[in-house]
N, C-alpha and C positions, 0 to 999 in steps of 0.2 A: 061810940064814935069809932067808925073803922077807918082804915087807911086804903088809900088805891095808889096806884102810880100816879095818877094825876094829882093827888093831895100832897105828895112829898116832893114836888118839883119846886124850884125856886122861880119865880117869873117876877119881873118888874117891867115898868112902861116909862119910857121918857117922853114927856109930854111937851110939846113945842107950840106955844100959844095958849089960848083959853080953852078949856075942855071941861065937861061935866062928868067928873069922877064918880063913878058909882059908889055907894055906901060900903060896900064888901071891900073896897081897896083902902089902903092907908098911904098916906104922904110919909115918904122915907127921903129926907134930905133935900138938898138943892144942888144945883149945877154951877159949879165956880167960872170964872171968866174964860180961863183955857177951854174948859169943856163946853161952855155955851158958843164959843166960835166953832168948835167941831160940830155940835148940834146944828148950828145954823148951815153949814157947808151940808150937812146930810140933808135937811130940811129943804135946801134950795135946789137939790138934785130931783127932789119929788119922791112920790110913793107910787104903789102898784095899785091904790084904790081899792083894796080887799076888805076895809072895814066898811060894815052897813052904816056907822055912825060918821063917816067921813074918814078920809086918808087910808093908812094901810101900812105895810111893810115898807121901808125905805127901799129905794132902788139902789143906793149905793150901801154896802155893808158897814157896820160901825162895830168896834169891839172894845169892850171896856177891860183893861188890863189892871186898874188899880183903882181903890176906892180909899179915900183919905181925908 
């Protein structure tokens, strides 16, 4: 198994609402109440529609500064 710059990056996805998570992805934790309120605010602002499955990048940026 080789490595490439694409395989050594860390990526994750915050899913808002129901989603069909593809089998190559794993569920990693849940979002607490304060984080859920922030996620709802970002979702309410909309997305750019860039995903062919629906949705896309949020129109307002969100930065995760701590995981706990």
